[in-house]
Phi, psi and omega in degrees: 000025160064271191022098189222172178295089183241176178307148185303336180276358179282136176293346181293329183290348177241021185236267181086004184300320182294325181287346180239032178220320187255153167280129181259092183251151187199165176300133190307323184289343180298322180298315180293316180300321182277350179079029178289139176299139183304326182290350178260006183235134177240136176287143174251309179219179175297341183255331187239148174234174175217163175291136180305135179093345185267353179258041182244164178300323175244083187295145170202119181298134179294342179274354180276128173244151179101190184249123180304134179083356181241286179205124183222166174206153174265125182284351179231033187311313180295338182258007185303156184272173184301320179300326179288323179290329184282327181291133184238147177305128176089356177283176186302314181297316179303309184290330174294318179294319179298319180298320179300329181263011177074023181256147180290155178293160175252134176287130181286000000 
């Protein structure tokens, strides 16, 4: 989900909370279709996979680089999955993740 290598004016480049809060699960074929490296994908079920690192008690996407709340980037931004594309700065999921990391909400 996304805090990814986005335009400099995006609040995501200084956040990363969603990438270190949610499990990023998707239909297994999406990873192959998007060209994600195999080491960044973990199987969940025969039908679903997730981004490596996000199915943990303390999730953090393996594609996230940097420090949450400071400066971050997604190392596979062009290949990101649908859950990452759907989450938007300031939406409910974004602000829940930001709150968990002690960051103020973003107005949508």
